[in-house]
N, C-alpha and C positions, 0 to 999 in steps of 0.2 A: 683528799683525792690523791692518789699515787699515779704519777705519769711514768709509763713504760714505753719508751720509743715514742710513737705517735698515738698511743692509747693511754687512757686514764683509768685508774682503779680507785673506786670509792672504798675507803677503809671501813666506813660505817655499814654500808649495805653489801660490801664484798662483791660489787659489780664492776666488770671491765667494760668500758664504753669506747667505741670507735668513733673518732671524730670525722672519719671519711664518709661513711655510708649511713651514719645515724643508727646503727644496729648495736644493741646491747648484748654483751656476752658475760655470762656468769663465770667467775674464777673461784675455784675451791679455796676455802679459808686456810687450809693446811699449807697449800702451795704458796699462798701470799705470806704466811708466817715464816716459812723457810727463806723466802726472798728477802724479807726484812732483816732476818738474822744474818744472812750472808753479807748484806751491805754494812751492817753494824760491825761485823767482825773485820771487814776490810778497813774500816777507819780505826778501829781499836788496835789493830796490829801495827799501825804506823806510828812509831814513837816520836818522829820529827814533826808530825802534824798534829794539830789540835782536833779534838773531837767536836764535830758540829753541834752547836747548841740545840738544834732542833731535831737531833737524831732520836732522842728519847721519845719525843712526842710523835715522831714519824709523820710530820706534816708535809715535808717537801723533800724530794729526792731528785738528784740530777739523772740524766739519761743513762741507762745501763750500757748503751752502745759506746759511751765515752769513759767507761771504767778503766783503770782506777781514777776515781774522782779526786781532783785537787780541792782540798778544803779551802773555804773562803777565809780571807784575812779579816782579823777582828781588831778593832781599836780598843782603847781603854774604855772601860765601862760599857763594853758592848753588850754584856748580859742584860743590864737594865734597859738599855735603849732598844734592844731587840724585842723585849717583852712589851715595851711601850709602843713600838711600831706595829707589833702584832695586834695590839689592842686598838690602835687608831685605824688600822686599815682592814679590819675584818668585815666592815660593811662593804668596802670596795671589792674585796675578794668574793663576798656573797653575790654582789651585783654582776661581777664578771662570770661567776658560775651560771647565773640565770641567763645571761646573754648567750653563753655557750649552749644552753638548753634550747634557745630559740633557733640557733643554727642547726641543732640536731633535728628538731621538728621540721624545719624547712627542707633540709636534705632528705628526710624520710618521705615527705610529700612529693618532692621532685622525682626521687628514685622510684617510688611506688607508681606514680603516674606514667613514667616512661616504661616501666615493666608492663603495666596494664595495656598501654597502647601497643607495645610490641606483641603481646599475647593476642590481642584482638586482631592485629594485622595478619598474624600467622593463621589464626582460625578462619579469617575471611578468605585467605589464599587457598585454603583447603577446600572451600565450597566449589562445586561444579558451576560452569557457566550456563545459566538458564536464559540467556538473552534470545536464543533461537526459539524458545517456546513462549515468547510473549504473545503470539497470536492466540494461544489457548486461553490466556487469562482474559475473561470478559471485561468490558469497559466499566461495568458497575463496581468491580472490585476496588478500583482506584479511589472511589469515594464511598467505600462500604461503610465508613464511620458515619456518613451522613444519612445513608439509607436504612441502617439497622439501629434501632433504639437500644443502645447498650445499657442505658439506665434501667429500661424495662427488663432487659435480660438479667441485669444484676439483681433487680428486685425479685425476679422469679427464682433466683438461686436461694437455697435455704440459708438462714442466718447462722452465725456461729453458735448462738444459744440453742437453736433448734438441733444443730448437729450434736452439741454437747448433751442435749437431752436424750438423743438417740444412743449416745455412747453408754455402754454398761457401767455400772458402779464397780470400778476395779477393786476397790478395797473390799467391798462385799463379796465379790467373786473370789478374791484371794483368801478371805476368811473361809468361804465355803469349800474351796479346794483344800485348804489346810485341814479343815474338819474331815473331809473325805479321806485324805491321806492318812490322818491319824486313825480314822475308823477302820480303814483297810489294813493298816499295819499293826493295830493293837492286838495283843494276845492276852488271854486270861493268866493272871499271876496269883500267887498266894500259896499257902502251905497246904498240901493235900490232907495232912492229918487233921487240920482244923476243919476242912470241908467235910471230912468223914464223920467227925464227932458232932458237928452242929448242923443237922439236916434242916431245921427250921430256918436258920440263917441262910442256908443255901437256897431253899425255895423262895425266900423273900428276895434274895439276890437275883434268882432266875427271872422272877416276875419283873424286877426292875430292868434287867437286861432286855427282856421281851418288849417292855414299854419303850425302852431306849431305841431298840431296833426299829419298831414301828414308827417312832418319831423321826428316826434317821431316814427311813424310806420315804416318808412324806417330804422330808427336806430335799432328798434327791430328786423326787418328782417335781417339786417346785423349781429346783435349779434347772432341770431339763426344760420345763415349760418356759421359764424365763429366758433360757438360751434360745429356744425356738422362736419365741416372740421377738427377741432381738434380731435374729437372722431375718425374720419376715419383715421387720421394720426396715432393716438395711436393704432388703430386696425391693420393697416398695419404693424406697427412696431412689434406688438406682434405676428402677423402671421409669419413675417419673422424670428423672434427669435424662434418661435415654430418649424418652418420648419428646421432651422439649428439644433435645439435640437433633432428633429426627425432623421435627417441624422446622427448626432453624435451617438445617441443611436443605430441606425441601424448598424453603423460601429463597435461599441463596441460589439454588439451581434454577428456580423458576424466574428469577430476576433477569436472567440473560436471554431475553427474547430477541434482542437485536444482534447479539454478538456471535456466540459460538454455534448457534443453530444455523446461521447463515454461512458459516465457514465450513470447511471440510472436517467434520468431527472424526477423531480417531476411534477405532473400535476398542472396546474394553478388553481386558485380558481374558475374561471368561468367554466373551464372544469369539475371540480368535481361537480359543481352544475348542469351542463348540463347533466351529466351522470345520476344524480338522476331523472331529468325530463324524460329522455329516458326510464328509468326503469318504472317510473310511467305511462307513456303512454301505456305500454304493460300490465299493472297490472289491473286486473278486481277487483275493490274494493269490499271487503266484510266487515262485521262487522261495517258498517257505516263509513268506512275509505275512505276519499275522498282526492283527490289531491288539496290541497289548497296552494301549494308553488307558490311564485310570478313568473310571467313572463309578458313580454310586449306583449299585444294582439293588433295587428294592424287591425282595422276594418274600413270599408268605403264603399261608393257606388261604383259600378263597374265603372272603368276608372276614379276614383277620384284622382289617383296618389299615392295609397298606396305603390305599388311596387317601385315607383320612390323615395319616401321618404326613404324606407328601403335601397335602393341602395345608396343613398347619405350618410346614416349613415354608411353603410358597405364600402363605398368608391370604389365601383366597380359595373359594369352593369352585374349582375349575373343572372337575371331572364329573361325568354323568353318573347317576346313582340308580340303584335298583334294590328291591327288597329280596335278598337271597339269591338273585340270579347273577350270572356272569356278566359283568359290565366291561372289564378290561379285556378286550379281545386281541389286542396287538401291543407290542412294546411302545411306550410313549417316553421319548427323551425330552426331559424338561431342563432347560438351561436357566439357572437362577442367577440374577445379578442385581446390583443396586442401581437405582435410578430415581429421578425426581417424581415420576408418575408411576402409579401401580397399573401396569398394562401387560397384555399378553399378545404375542404375534407368532404366526406359523412361519416356518422356514420358507415355504413356497408361496406366501401370500403377503400382500402389503397392508392388509387391514389390521388395525390395532384395536384390541378389545379393552375397554376401560373396566378394570376389575372393581372399581368403586361403584359401578352402576349395575343394578340387578338385571336389567334387560341385556346388557352386554355379557354378563356372566351366563345367563340362560342361552344366549346365542353361541357363546364359546363352548358350552357343554354339548349343545346340539351339533355343532360343527365337529367336535371330537368324536361323537358317536357316529356321525355320518362317515367320517374318514375311516374309523375302525371297521364299520360294516362294508365299506367299499374295498378295503384291503383284504377282506376275507374272501377267498375264492369259493365258487359254488361247490356245495357238498362238504365244506369245512366249517369249523367253529371258531378257530383262532388263526392268526396270521403272524408270520415272522417279520412282516414289513414294518419298519419303524416310523412313527409319527413324531416329527420334531417340533417342539414348542419352546418359545422363550418367554420367561416371566421376569419383569423388572419392577422394582418398587423400593421405597425407602426402607432401609434396615434389613433387607433380605441378604442372607449369607450367600456368597458366590460359590456355586458348585454345579455339577452336571449329574442329574439323577435319571435313571431309567426305571419306569414302573412296568413290571412284567405281569402277565396274566396270573391269577391266583392258582396255586397248585391244588388239584382236586384228587380225591381218592376213588370216586365212582363216576362213570359216564351216565348221565341221565337222558331221559327222552328228549329228542330234538337235537342232541349233540352228535357230531361225527364219532365214529367208533374209535378213531385214533386220537381223540382230543387229549386224553390224559398223557399219552406218549409224546404228542406234539408239544404240550406245555413243558414237560420235563426236558425235552431236547432244547427248547428255546431258553429255559432257565440255565441249563448246563452250558449252553453256548456263551452266555454272558458271564456266568460265574467262573468258568475255567480260565478266563483272563487272569494271569497271576497278579496283575496290578489293579484289578477291580475291587472296590470296597463293597462288601456284601452287607446290606442292611436287612437283617433277618427280623421279620415281624411275626410275633407270636400273640395269639389271642389269649388274654389272661382270664377271660370269663369261661373258658372251656377247659376240660381236663388236659393236662400236659401230655398224657399218653396218646391223645388223639392227633398230635401234631405230626405232619408229614414233612414239612419243610426243614425241620431241624436235622433230620437224618440226611437229607439232600445237601444241606449246607456243610455238615460235618464231613461228607464225602469229598466235597470240592475244596474245603479249607480245614483239614483235620487239626492243624496247629492253632487255628483261630487268630492268625496274624493279621488278617484283613477283614474280620467279621465284627459287626456291632449288633448286639442283640437288643431288641426293643420289645417290651411287654406292654401291650395295649389293653384298654378297658380295665384298668386297675381298680376303678371304682366298683365295677361289677364283681371283680375278683374278690375284693375285700368283703363284699356282702355275702357272696355265695360260698366262699371257702370257710370250712369250719376251723381250719388252722392257718392263720395268716402267716405263720412261719414258712409255709410252703412258697409264698411269694418271695420271701427272703432267700430261700434256697435257689429259686429261679434266677434272681438278679445277682446272686453270688456265683452262679455257674456250677452249682452242685447237683442240680436235678436233671438237666439234659446232658447227654454225652458230648455235645459239641462244646468247643471253646470259643472265646471271643475276646476282642480287645477291651470292650466295655459293655456294660449292661445298663439299660435305662428303662424306667417305668413312666408311662405317659397316659393321659386321659384325653381322648379326641372327641368328646361330646357326650350327649345323653342318648344318642341314637336317633335324633330327629334330623331330617334332611334340611329343614328350614333354619337351622341354627347358624348364626354368623360366627366368624373367626374370633371376634372380640368376646362374644358371649362364651365361647368354648374356652378361651384363655382364662376368663374370670372364673368359670366353673372349675377348671383344672387347678387354678391357684387356691381357690377356697377349699377344694377337696384335700389337697396335700397339706394345707394349713391346719385342717381339723383332723386329718387322718392319723390314726395311731401307728401306722406303718412308719411314718417319719418321726413321730413323737417317741416311739419306743426304740428307735435306732435300727429298725429293720431295713430302712432305706436311708441313704445318705442324701444330703441336700443337692449335691451335684449330679445325682442319678435320676432326678425327677424333672418333669416338664419338657415339652417339646422345644422350648427355647434352648435349654442346655443341650438337648440332643442335636439341634441344628448347628450349634457352635462346635460341638465335638466332631460331628460328621464333616463339617467344612474344614476344620483343622487337619483332620486325617486325610481328607481328599487332597488338599494342597501339599501336604507333606509327601504323599505318594506321587503327586505330579512332579514335584521338584526332584524326587529321587529317580524317576524312570523316564522322563520325557527326552532327555539327551540321548539315552541309550536307544530309544525308539527312533530318534532322528538318524542315528548312525546306521540302524538296520535298513531304513528306507534309502539312505544314501548308497549303501551297498547294492540294494535291489535295483536302483536306478542305473548303476554302473553295469550290472548284468544285462539289463534290458537294452541299453544303448549299444553294448557290444554285440548283442544278437542282431539288432537292426543293421548295424554297419556291415556285418558279415553277410546277411541275407538280402538286404535291399539297399545297396550302397548308393544307387542313383535315383532313389525315390524319396519324396518328401514324407515326413511323418504326419500323415493326415489321419485324424481319428474318425470315428463313425459319423459324427455330425458334419465334419468338414467334407468327408467323402459324399455324404448325402447331398450337401449343397452343390458339390461339383456335378453329381449326376443329375440333379434337378435342373441345372442350367443347360446341360446337354439335351435333356428330354424336351425342355421348352424350345430350344433351337430346332429340334426335329419337328415339333408341332408347327412352329412358324413356317417351316419349309413347305408345309401343305398349301399354304396360301400362295406359294410361288409356282404351283403347277399351272401349266398353260390351259386355256379353255379347250383347245383342240385335243390335248391329251385326255382331259376329263371326258369329253364327248365320245372320243373313240373307244375308250375303255368301257364307258357306260353302255354304248350301243352294242358293242360286242358281247358283253356279259348279259345284257337284257335279252338279246336274241338267243343266246345259249340257254337261257332260262325258259323262254316261251316257245322256242322252235318246235319242240315235240308236240306241244298242245296245238300249235297252228297247223302242223302237217297232219297229225293223227285225228284231230277233232274238228278241224275246219276245212282244210284243203281236200284231203282224200274223200271224206264223206260227200262233199259237194261235187268234186270232179267225177266221182264214180256214178253220178246220176246220168251222165251222158246227155244232159239237156242244158242249154244255155240259160233259159229262164229259171229253171230249178236251181242251177248253180248259183246264180246271183242272189236269189231269194235265200237259199240256205246259208250262203256266206254272210249276208247282212244280218240274219237272225243270230247266227253263232257269234259274229263279231260284237253285236250289241250285248249279248249275254256275257261274253268274256270281258268286255270293258266294264260292265256294271259290277261284276263280282270279283274278278281275279287280277286283271291287268294292273290297276293302280297299286294294289298291295305288293304284287310281284316287282313292280318298278321300284318302289321304296325299299324293298328288301335288297334289291340289286345295288341301289345307291348306297345303302348303309354298309353292305359288304365291300363295295369298292372303296369307300372311305377307310374302312378298317385295313384293307389290304395295302392301300397307299401309305397309311400311317405306319404299318409294320415294315413296309419296304424302305421307307426313309430311316426308320430306326435301325434296320439291318445294314443299310449303306453307311450310316454313321458308325456302326459297330465295327465295320471293316476299315475305317480310317484311323488306325492307331488308337482306338478307344480302349479304355480299361475294361477287361472282361469281368472285373469284380462287380460291375453294374448290371450284368445281364439279368439276374434274377429280379432286381429292382425294376428295371425297365419293362420286363415282361409282366410283372405284377401291376405296374402303373397302367400299362396298355389294357390289360384285361379288366381292371377295375373301372377305367374310364369308359370303355365300351359298354360295360355292364350298366353304368350309371346313365349313359347317353340314351335319350329317348327322342326318336324322330318326331318332328312336328306333325301331328295327325291332321291338322287343318290343310296341309299340303296335299293330302290324298284326294280331297274333294275337287280342288282346283285342277289337279292332275287328271282326274277322271273326265272332266269336261274337255280338257285339251286333247286327250287321246280319242275321245268320242268324235270330236270334230275332225280330227286328222283321218280317222278311218272312214268317215262318211264321204270324204272327197274322192271321186273317181276320175277326175279330169287330169290327164297327163298332158302337160302344155307343150313339151318339146321332145325332139328325138333323143337328146342325151338322157333325159329322165326315163324314156322308154327302154333305151339300151341298158341303163343302169338297173332297171327292174328285171329285164331278161337275164342279165348277168347274175343278179341276186337270186333269181329263181333257179337258174342253171346250177349255181354253186350249191344251193340248198338241196336240189334234187340229186345231184351227184353224190353229195355227202350221204343222203339217205339211201341211195342205191348201193354205195359201198357198204354201209351198215347192214343192209338186207342181204347182200351177197356173203358177207361175213357170217351172218346167222345161218344161212343155208349151208355154207361150207362146214360149219360146226355140226349141223344136223346130219349131213350125209357122209362126213368123214373125208379123209384124204383121197385125191384122185390118183390115177395110175402113175403120174409123174412123181408125186410125193411118195407114193408107196415104193416106187423104184429107187429114187435117189435118197430118200430118208428112212427107208426100211420101216414104214409105218403101215399098220393094218387097220381095217375098219372093225368096229365092234358089231355084234349081232344087231343091235338096235339101229346103228348107222347103216348097216346093210339093208334092213327093212325100209328105212327112210329113203335110201338111195333108189331102191326099186319103186317105191311109191312116187318119188320125184320124177323118175323117168316116165312112169305111166301118166302123171299129170302134165308133164311137158308135151306129150303127144296130144293130150286133150286141148291144150292151149294153142297148139299149132293148127288143129282142126277148127277151132273157134277163136279167132284172134280178138273178136269183140265180145268175148265172154264177160258176164257180170262178175262182181266181186265175190259172189257166194255160189257154192256148189249146191245143186239140187240133190235130193235124197236118192233119186234113181241114178244120178251120176256117181254118187258115192258107192252105191251098190255095184254099179258096173265096174268101177275101178277096183273094188274089193274082189270081185269074182275073177277079174283078169289077173290079179296078183296071186290069188289062190290057185289059178291054173298053172302058174309058174312055181307053185310050192311055197308061196309067201303068205303067212297069216298076218293080217293087218287089222288094227282096230279102227273103227270109223272116226274116232276123235283124232287119231294120228293123221288120217287122210286129210281132214279139214285143217288141221294145224299146218301141215306141209303145204296145202293149197294156199293158205293165207300168205305165206312167205313167197311162194312162187308167183302168185297173182300180183303181190306188191312189187316184186321185181319187174314183172311184165308191165305193170302200169307205169312205173317210174321210167322205164325205158321208152315207152310210148310218149310220156310227158316230156322227156328230154328231146325226143324227135320233134314234137309239136313246138317246143321252145325254140328250136332252130328255125322252124318255119315262121314263127312270129317275129323274128328279127327284121323281116321285111313287111310286117303287118301294121306299122305305125300309120302309114298312109290310109289304109282302110279304116283303122280305128278313128283317125282324126276326122274323116268324112262320113263316119257312121255307115260304111258299107257293110253288108251282111254277106260273109263268105264262110261256109261251114268249115273249110280248112283253116282259114285265118281268123277265126273267131277266138281272140286271145283274152278271154275273161280271166284266166288264171294269171296272166301277166299283170293285169290290172290289180288283181288281188295282192300279188306280191309287191306291186308298187305301193299300194295302200299300207301294207305292213311295213315296208321300208320307210315310208314317210312318217308313219307313227313312231318308229324307232328313233328317227332323227329328231323329231320334235320332242319326244319324251326325254332323250339324252340331253338335249339342250335345256329343257326345263329343270331336270335334275341337277345339271351342272350349275345353273344359276342358284338353285337352292343350296347346293353344297358350298359354293364359294362365298355366298352372301350370308349364310346363316349357320349351316351345320359345322363348318370348319371352326368358326369362332366359338360355337357352343362346345365343340370337342376340346378346343384349347382351354376354355374355362373349366371344363370337367377335369382335364389333366392337372390344372393348377390346384383345384380343390382336392384332388386325390393326393397330390404332392404335399399340400399343406396338412392334410389329415395324417399322412404317413410321417411327416416331420414331427408332429406332436405325439405320435405313438412310438415310444422308445422300444417297446417290445417288437413292433413291426419292423423297425429299422434293424434291430438285432437279428431278426429272422431273415431279412432280405440282403443285408450287407454283412457277409461272413468271411471267414478265412483267418489264417494265422497272422497275416499282415495287419488286418484290421484290429485283431485282439492285441497284438504287440503294440500298435500305436495307441490304443486305448489305455493299456497298462502304463506306457511311458508317460502319457499325459497325466494320469491319476497320480503316479508316483512323484512326478515333478511338482504337481500342485500340493500334494501332501507334504513333501519336503520343504517347499517354500513356506507353507503355512506354519509348519513346525518351527522353522528357523525364525520366522517373525514372532511366533509365540515365545520361543526361548529368549529372544532378545528383549521382548517386553517383560518377561519374567525376571530377567537379570536386572533390568532397570528398576523394577518394583522393589527388588531386594535392597 
């Protein structure tokens, strides 16, 4: 051992050993030899010093740091004693060397342990702090080792011997590949002259080569079959392990019945993304903001197998089916995510459909079909309204797919004429999104030349940067096609003009609607295992089965999401800034209320207005009802009751006629007229209150809504028909009473009669004035002239006035001889008159004459209460007409009071209930709200709300996406 400073060099093994860290360093032998020679030369060059006796043996050297080295003093006989000492102490030196090895090992252990601990601490410090997420971890995870039988799990895993059996024979494969390489690189050798001279030898050699080629081909086929079987064994083993892993994860998720389900569970990444897409589907883009977020768009010809492919990816038969008819009538957005239970749920419903139960599957298919048919408008075949559905289950790949109606080439009977164009427009609207992944489905069982969708896809994505091509029904294609190489051309992208990221071949069943997903998977696996398409190398292993397809589509989807989502968030951020700027400039003092918030505000105002109806005083109701009721029935009372009875000129006949006509009127018309008046009064008061509120600084944006609510409430309101019968009895009793008990009632009746007759007299004089034209004053001051007809009527009027002056008590009707006399008198003055015109003019003149006499008699009856009370009979003061008007007036008062009670006690409350029902119905009808609450202010508030919501959802999704990375 050579010691150099604090290091030791072993001459035998040429190793340099550090005594500090226990690390060995190798020193080249040549350098060590030069070092030994330098030390030896140093001693040999010094003549005054003796040569060290142990220099030749190179056993021991002093430290190089203390060179030149002073040689040790030697005594007599030192040579023999030195050899003897070396011989005696070699055991001690060997022990000391071994003791030094102990220190080396001890130092190595200590140093290695310290280094390992330091590395572990650094790695631990690099980990993030997960303490704030402890609530997510269920309680059962802490004692997971006690709940999960790891021994059973370990036994379920394959043994090493089983794995070794599955591994191919590498030596045999190496030999086979060496044979193939030599076969492909071998060339015929030999002398051409010998081949030319010996034909028999050549023929024999050719037969040998032919036999050799046939054997080589068989060997190649055996190698391919062996390789395929090995791949299939590996695939089965992986599928078994994945299935066991899926079951284990399902058990782990189901264990937490007490923990995480009772806490506020966070939404998954794909659910956050799906919510953003749902909001965008309802958002009418402005400011050039478009929905460019990625989604997988499933397009294909009708009955090409689009729905079947989607069901295989979702692992459930969730869509309605039909033989050859169009089933997908509107886009269906399916959000796929992983979960412990295989369930489906609609966006706007809380019901979960258990996809492991056939009855739930049937109910789900029925619900989807109902929603599709409901979304299609009358006269149409397809709809652009999207149906949102979420499917969760163990082992499902996370992505968002949109199943579109199948592309058709011909419109058949029962379809709308624009069905083909509508389907094309819907498909283009989804595919023109530059970040949408197009899953192009092609039916492999039909001729490729009949495909329509491939041309459409090539137009929307000519470079094929976001298209994945899927060939379905490969089992039928292999049977029907005479040349299977055509399938190879399709999956290699050489047959269609379109380009794609990848090409896949799948089998989605045998054509039976009753097949389960598991049976289809088994059939697909058995088909490709025995298919010569895969065996002959026409298809590659990663290009087949729907499982590989779903993995590829999911990877492509998330890659596209990560590349584009932040850019889309920036676009919506800019759109939000533009909208907020417009609002500040146009509506600086108004709150940003969207359509739903404005509707709630208007709803409260309308309900306040309805409640105000209950605060109307009884006196106000009765006065309005009495006035309106008399306006409605006054014409009938005067024309059909009073005038016919009064013109009889007999007291007994008058009373009899009045009683009969009042009874007929009460039984047939009066109650119905009274209810009509009450209902119209309620409407007018309701409209009046709404108009008053509208003037009290109310928002005019609610005018259309309030008018629509009022009209619909009145339309729905039906007056209680049972009130008609009770009202008829009350009115009949009021009209039968003829007893006026006091003078104020008598005076009130006379006043009522006088006002009524004066009103009728004015109306009659107005009619006569229109008949005869302007008088001399009007002609003089207003330069008006009479028409020829008015001139004839004026002459007729003058002649009839002379007749009335001669016969003041004339009856209401002219006799025929009187008509002839008047006509001849007029003809003598050169006026030709028709007898009908004479009678018409007489009717108005006599009406005026009668009303004037009735008013005169009314003035006389003011002092006739005394005679009436004592039943004195006086022809001049026989005031039966006053009694009639008192009976009418009392009936009006009693009827108004009855209607007021019914209004305040029943009908106002029923109207309020109708208004609430109408408001509730309008609140649930978004189309109605959009129609009634309009304007730029409303639309701007709606856009602001949507853009903010989209931006917040996108930011939350991006944050979750970064955390997942």
